[in-house]
N, C-alpha and C positions, 0 to 999 in steps of 0.2 A: 256946637261950641268951637271956638277958634283953636287951631292946633299948630304947633311949630315943629316941623319935622326936619332934621338935619342929617344928611347922609355923608359921613366922612369915610365911607368904605368904597370899594370898587364894584359893589353889587348894584346894578342898575335896575330900576323899575319897581323896587319894593316899596317906595314911598307912597305910591297911589293905593296899594292894597292895605298898607298900614293905616292910612287915613280912613279907609272904609272900616277897618277893625276898631279904630279909635271912636268913630262916630257911633258904631254899634254899641261899644262899651259904655259910652256916655248915656245912651238911651236906657241901657239895662241897669247900670250901676247908679246913675243919676248923681255923679260927683259934681260939685258946684264950683270947681276951679279948673282952669285949663292946665295942661302939662306939656312939656317938651319931650319929644322922642328923638333920640340920637342913635344912629347906626355907626358903630365904630369897628375898625380893623385892629387886631391885636399884634399883627406882625409876627415876630419870632415866638411870642408866647403862645400862639395859636396851636403849636404842636404839642403843648403840655396837655396831658389827658385830663388834668384837673383845673385847667384855665377857666376863669369865670365866663358865664354865658350872658350875664346881665345884672343890673342892679338899679335901685331907685333911691334918689336923694330927696328926702322931704323938704329940705331947706330951699332947694331951687325948683322943686316939683319936676325933676328930670328923670325920665326913663332912658337908660343906656343899655343897648343890646349889642353884643359882639357877633359878627357875621362870618368870620373866617372858617372855611371847611364845614359849613353847616347847610342843611337843606333849608330853602326859604320857608317851608311850612314849620319847621322847628324854630326858626328865628321868630316867626309871628306868634308861635305858642309862648315864647319867652316874653314877647310884648304884652300878651294877654295876662300873663302872670304878674308882670310889673305894674300893669294898670290896676290890678286888684290892690296892690300896695298904695297906689295913688288914691284910690277910693277910700282905703283905710285912713290915709292921711287927712283927706277932706272930712272924714267922719270924726276926726280928733283922736284917732288911736295911736298917733305918733307924737302926741303932745308931750309925753314925759321923755326924759333922756333915755335913749336906747343905745345898746352896745351891739355893733354889727361886726365885731372882730370874729375870727375863726372860732366856731363852736357856739356862737350866740344862740342858735336855735335849740341847743341842748341845755344851756345854762339858764336862759331867761324863759320862764314859762309863758309870759305874755307874748314874746316874739315867736315862740314855738307855735302858739295858737294862730298868730298872724300868718306864719308860713304855711300852716295846714290850710288856712282859709284861702291863701293865694294859690296853692297847688290845686285844691278842689275846685274853687270857683273859676280860677284863671285857666289852668291847664285842661280841665275837664269840661266844666259847664259853659263858661263864657266862650272859650275858643271853639268848642264843638258846635255850639249853637250858631256862632258867627260863621263858621266854615260851611255848615249846611245851608244857612241863609244865603251866603255869598255864591255858592255853587248853583243854587236854585235861580238866583238872579242872573248868573252867567248863562245858564241854559236857556232862559227866556230870551236873552239878547242874541244867543246863537241862532235860535229859530227865526227871530226877526231879521237877522243879517242875511240868511239864505234867501229871503224874499226881497230884501233891500240891502245891498252890500254897503250902503253908506252908513248903516247903523253898526259901526264897528267899535263903539265905545263899550267895552265889556263891563267895566266897573262903574259906569254912569257918573264919571267925574268931570265930564265936559272936555276931556283932553284925550288925544290918541297917542298911545305909546308907539314905539317903533314896530313892535310885533303887531299891534292892532292895525296900523296902517298897511303893513305888508300882507296881513291876512285878508283885510277888506279888499285890497287891490287884486289879490289872487282870486277871490270869489267873484269879483266883478268881471275879471277877464274870462273866467271859466263860463260864467253865465252868458257873456257876449258871444262865446264860441259854441253856445248851446251844449256845453259839457257839464252836467250837474256835478256839484261837489257835495258829498255827504259829510265828510269830516275834513276840514280844510287843512290838515297837514299830515294826516296819515293815509291819504290817497283814497281812491275810489274802489268799491267792491264790485266784483263780477256778479251781476244780477242773477245769472243762471247757476251760480255756485251756492249750494245749500250747506252753510257752515254756521256753527254757533258763534255768536258775538261774545266778546269778553269785555267786561267793564274794568277800566284801569285808569291810573294817572299817567299822563303823557306830557313830556316836555315840549314846549313851543319855542323856547329860546334858551340857548345854552352857551356856556363858556368852556373852552378847552383848557384844562388846568395846566398842561405842559407849556402852552404858548400864550395863554391869556386872550386869544382871539375869540370873538363871539360868532355864532352861527345859528341856523334854523334847521331843526330836524326835518327830514323828508320821509323817513321810514324808521322802523325799529323792530326788534324782535319782540315777541309776546308769548309768554307761557300761558297755560290754561288757567293758572291761578291769578292772572293779571300782572305778573312780574315782568318788567322790562329790563333786559340785561345789556343790550347794545343799541346804539343809535347810528343811523347814517345821516350825516350833517352837511348842509350846504354852507360853506364859508364864502367870503367875498371872492376868493381866487380859485377854489376847488371844492369838490365834494369828496368827503372821506367816509368810507363805509365801515360799519361795525366797530364803532368806538365804545369801549366798555363804559357803563354808567359811572363807575367809580372814578373815571378819569375826566369827568365833566362836572361842572357846577351848574345846576338847574336854575335859570333866572326867571322863567315863567312856566307855569304848569297848568294843564287843563285835564278834566276828567271826562271821558267819553267811552263809547263802545264801538268795536269793530271786530272782524274776524282776525285770527292770528296771521293769516296769510293775505297780503294785499299788495298792490302796486305802490310805487313811490308817488308821493304828492308832486304836483308840477314844480319844476325847478329850472334854473338856468342851464344853458349848455356850457358846462365848465369841465375841466379835466377831472377825472374820477379815479380814485385809488383806494386800495384796502388799507385800513389802519395797521400800523406796525407796532407791535408790543415791545418797544425798546426797554421801558422801565421794568417790565415784568421779568426780564432776564437778570436783573440785579439781585444780589443777596439783600437780606434785610439791613445789614450794616451799610452796604454800598448805597442802598436806597435812602437811608437816613442821612448819610453824609452828603448825598447829592441834594436832598431837600434843604439841608442846612446851608450848603454852599450857595444854592440858588437864592435862598432867603437873604443871605448876607450881601450878595451882589445887588439884589433889589434894594435892600436897606440903604446901602452906601452909593447907589446909583452907578455901579460899575458895569460897563458893557463887557460882554463876553468876547 
């Protein structure tokens, strides 16, 4: 079914994955009308702990999801939740007048049941089934790419994102040099080293929150439970080591396995430095004031 996806935010690359989720939802839920998915930025409101994460408008069949300061996986989970509301609308469950003002899920029993359905089928059943199916498809593509680097289309949409092009080129180069690549951005493992591999989610493409610049991780820390705490990232002009995860926005993610200790993935010959924890030295009040100041500068397009 045709889908209209509009990205009004600064988060790049999420449209392709959202399209895959939408197609999966259509097959599972069998809704009979198309809908529009809109990714929005909230600006200054994003710092509010109770700012909305998304909503659905039956009149225009529009799913709107807010992306600021959120993990892409959490954003897609919100999409799945709102798609359940779209399926409810197509089934005629929004035909009567509904009140969506604050507290509606407590006052209106019908809407309460609708929300329970959206949380259960959307956040748990639909999203989890789609995620497992999507990862399985990506793993098949990964295996094919190691044999043929031209098969870089991870989500089978017929287009190559910036990361897919970069990854495919890196694998092709490594194969040309007869240097096998096991996991194309967490580096290669010493075959003589007997260590346990750890399954974990690993960022492929990130944005540095402090500067807004994007880069590609070439290494990261890895705890035994699969937790990643710091990334070493290659930007256009330099390589920065040990950037805390909380200071990065993950734009693309991949799940795989490797040992906690490994070499850097191949990268360009660029200046290399250790990350400096400047923001960490600020008090909570100073940090909040700095965030507010930077947001106002950005909103009114004032250069520092």
